[in-house]
C-alpha angles and dihedrals in degrees: 000000000000123000091251093049091049090052094048092046088050089051091051091053099042106029105205113024142168130234092248092052095053091040092055090057095045104045093154091066117085108243092230090054090048092052092048092050091047088053092047093050090051090051090047090052096244094114134025126214109233092186139328107321096356123106142179140183113272115249132166090260088069093060122106119237125214116216118236117180130185090271091058092048093049092049093046087056091052094049096044092049093052099034110020095164102052125098118239145142134203143183144167121262091239086075087081097053097090087056098051133093096195108041112229114188105242118175096159125130109228115205121185115189140166109291093243091057100045096098091047095050091045090056093045089058095042093047090053093057102265120135098240136190128192120217094326122208123224091259092049092048092048097046105032114021121081103198092190086073126071094259123156125235117196121191139155119280112234111235115253090020111167105249138166137188132257124175089347093305126111112241133175120265120237090256093056092049093050090056097040090052088061095044113034116084094220090066091060090125091065096059133109116017091001095059091049089054091047093055092045091048092049090051094049099041105035147039109257125194098222095192091052091046095050092044093053092042088054091049089054093040094242118153111219095181093112091064125078101239094145 
């Protein structure tokens, strides 16, 4: 049996397990090799890291779910009808709630769209009666946007953003959100201690594709060295 198969078989028998536990039952495997294989299995989506040094077998219950409400579905229909060939993603602010420590009410619809179409999508939303904001700064978000209301925030979609599909609509992956929360000015209220908690919570609750996370973080010039991803 290969090392990877031995680890996966151990995970099936024990559920959540620590490095010391699996090492004690596999004394013939070099600890460095064991750690490298654990990291590889996490990157391949076979295992999830619950917290530093603690792992579990991946299951659908570990997956992160993006919230799409009727407003998002309606806006998606408006955008697709007007601009069927552009790339965009959208989600409701309640998507972020499971990650947070201090629960901020956030009912905004976030739309990220190809840079050339930002103005057009902004006006589509505004012309259909939605209170809309385009690429808001920290100051604008703080002074003029009430996130407890169903406002719309439109901003450029970073090329090669990691996206997935839900109900026929493109939505951000968890990895994308974790990076965007640290980069975008309109997420200023989730900085500091809160962003540390968010990352730790994401690592403990959900399966994270680390290679995808690091690749997108590099694209957005975000340093993840403060977080225990190894």
